[in-house]
C-alpha positions, -999 to +999 in steps of 0.1 A: +238-456-669+207-434-677+185-465-674+200-474-640+194-438-627+158-439-640+153-472-622+166-458-589+142-428-593+113-452-597+121-467-563+109-435-547+077-431-568+062-466-570+040-471-539+046-508-537+084-504-535+097-486-504+133-475-502+145-483-467+181-474-465+207-454-485+245-456-480+270-433-496+308-437-491+341-423-504+372-445-506+409-438-513+411-470-533+382-486-551+387-522-540+365-550-554+364-585-539+371-599-574+405-585-585+395-581-621+370-554-610+392-533-587+394-497-597+426-490-578+419-452-573+397-430-553+360-437-558+325-430-545+297-456-541+260-454-533+238-483-523+200-483-519+180-510-502+143-514-510+117-540-502+089-549-525+074-572-498+088-592-469+102-618-493+116-598-522+141-570-521+158-548-547+193-533-541+206-509-568+241-495-564+264-474-585+300-462-583+322-435-599+359-427-601+366-395-581+397-388-603+379-389-637+342-386-627+335-415-650+313-445-639+330-476-625+301-500-621+264-502-616+243-531-602+206-540-597+202-569-573+169-587-569+167-610-539+143-636-526+147-638-488+140-670-468+140-671-430+150-707-423+148-704-385+156-678-358+194-679-365+197-688-403+186-668-433+190-675-470+189-651-500+190-661-536+189-637-564+200-622-597+222-592-605+222-572-637+256-556-635+273-531-657+310-527-655+328-499-674+361-516-683+390-498-700+407-515-730+436-494-741+421-459-748+386-472-751+361-478-722+339-508-729+305-513-711+304-550-702+271-566-689+275-592-662+244-613-656+251-627-621+234-654-600+240-652-563+232-673-532+239-659-497+234-677-463+238-660-429+241-677-396+237-656-364+259-671-336+244-644-313+235-607-316+271-596-321+285-625-343+276-637-377+290-662-403+282-653-439+286-675-469+283-662-504+285-677-539+283-659-573+283-672-609+287-646-635+296-642-672+302-613-695+282-600-725+298-595-750+319-625-742+350-612-760+353-586-732+354-593-695+354-627-679+332-654-664+334-679-635+326-684-599+333-665-567+328-682-533+334-665-499+330-671-462+331-642-437+330-638-400+314-606-388+320-593-353+302-563-339+312-546-307+287-521-293+294-490-272+271-463-260+275-439-290+292-460-316+299-495-328+329-513-342+326-540-369+354-564-378+350-586-408+377-611-419+369-628-452+383-657-471+373-662-507+380-685-537+381-672-573+377-694-604+377-671-633+387-675-669+411-645-668+435-665-647+421-651-614+421-685-597+429-693-561+424-680-526+424-644-514+417-629-480+405-596-467+400-577-434+375-548-430+374-528-398+349-499-395+336-476-368+300-464-370+284-434-351+249-446-341+231-414-340+243-398-373+250-429-393+285-417-401+312-443-405+349-447-412+369-478-420+399-495-436+399-525-459+429-547-469+429-574-495+457-600-496+464-627-523+470-661-507+473-686-536+458-665-564+481-653-593+508-630-580+498-604-606+475-590-578+493-572-550+481-563-515+454-536-518+445-512-490+419-485-488+404-460-463+368-451-466+343-427-450+305-424-455+270-422-441+242-446-439+206-434-433+173-451-429+146-435-451+117-446-429 
């Protein structure tokens, strides 16, 4: 975790890397899109977006349990961005992910090298279709899991004078070696105040055909997103 925090600090000191946006949120239920990684209790997350140039971006994030104060996960995403045309964009990248996973009374730090591809199609200024695919595996292999995650989401934005509403239904397929296999769905609804960057929302995740060991998960969240320049 110290290495991740040092890396985040470097984002603000290296002239060629400009931190653009920081988002901090608090949630009543730490929901992860992949059920194996869901915390299931109150958590806080911080995401920083930084561009190296117009093609390459870095996005570190980290999360902690609000109940114990212990780390939940930390990521460093590196993306290569491709603008296909005026309505389609592609990102491909690599994520160095740390997940702090509990086994009995012991918390094991598991590294997940992850490869990601993301494509975004803008139907118009208020509607997007987003496809995402991850392949990940755990190090050491005796902990954690490995496999593929594929999702498709529809994002609808409704603008008002002082705030906006975002509605995002998402369908995703899991194929992991810990028996997390099948379809799941989620719906995320949030309200954002334009001037302050404050937002509040609710997320719900529902198993469709995936193993019934995963129940419906719901969480409220609140946070703030600010542009740094």
